[in-house]
C-alpha positions in Angstrom: -39.9 56.5 15.7 -43.3 55.3 16.9 -45.7 57.8 18.5 -46.7 57.2 22.1 -50.4 56.4 22.3 -52.3 58.1 25.2 -55.8 56.9 25.6 -58.5 59.2 26.8 -59.2 57.0 29.9 -55.5 57.2 30.9 -55.8 61.0 30.7 -58.9 61.0 32.9 -57.1 58.7 35.4 -54.1 61.0 35.5 -56.3 64.1 36.2 -58.2 62.2 38.8 -55.1 61.2 40.6 -53.7 64.7 40.6 -57.0 66.1 41.9 -57.1 63.5 44.8 -53.5 64.2 45.5 -54.1 68.0 45.8 -57.2 67.4 47.9 -55.1 65.3 50.4 -52.4 68.0 50.5 -55.0 70.7 51.1 -56.7 68.6 53.8 -53.5 67.9 55.7 -52.4 71.5 55.3 -55.6 72.8 56.8 -55.3 70.2 59.7 -51.8 71.4 60.3 -53.0 75.0 60.7 -54.4 74.0 64.0 -50.9 73.5 65.3 -49.9 77.0 64.1 -52.9 78.5 65.8 -52.4 76.7 69.1 -48.6 76.7 69.4 -47.3 77.5 72.9 -43.6 78.2 73.1 -43.5 77.0 76.7 -44.2 73.4 75.5 -41.1 73.2 73.3 -39.5 74.3 70.2 -41.6 75.1 67.1 -42.4 72.0 65.0 -40.9 69.7 67.7 -42.8 66.6 68.8 -42.7 67.9 72.3 -44.9 70.9 71.4 -47.5 68.7 69.5 -50.4 66.7 70.9 -51.1 63.2 69.6 -53.4 64.3 66.7 -50.9 66.9 65.5 -48.2 64.3 65.6 -50.3 61.9 63.5 -51.2 64.6 61.0 -47.5 65.7 60.8 -46.4 62.1 60.1 -49.1 61.6 57.5 -48.1 64.8 55.8 -44.5 63.8 55.5 -45.4 60.2 54.5 -47.6 61.7 51.8 -44.7 63.7 50.5 -42.5 60.6 50.4 -45.3 58.7 48.6 -45.5 61.5 46.0 -41.8 61.5 45.4 -41.8 57.7 45.0 -44.8 57.9 42.6 -43.1 60.7 40.6 -39.9 58.7 40.3 -42.0 55.6 39.1 -43.8 57.7 36.5 -40.5 59.2 35.3 -39.0 55.7 35.1 -42.0 54.4 33.1 -41.8 57.3 30.6 -38.0 56.7 30.2 -38.5 53.0 29.5 -41.3 53.7 27.0 -39.4 56.4 25.1 -36.2 54.2 25.1 -38.2 51.2 23.8 -39.9 53.3 21.1 -36.7 54.9 20.0 -35.1 51.6 19.1 
């Protein structure tokens, strides 16, 4: 069985992607805190679009899109690892 080669630059790219991903999550989370602080129950149900202004809607959609992008990226990485290990096993 051949060993997988992991280059140093690939390791640095991976760490950089993780740091940027965490930064985006933290940024979107902090921006969503504004919704929690300014929520008014007379405007609608909690986390409904009726109770959000336009910027909060955009942030909410970006946050959920970012989660979907992360799930897709994780599935792609898992698939690439599977293909590499299967190829190296034969």
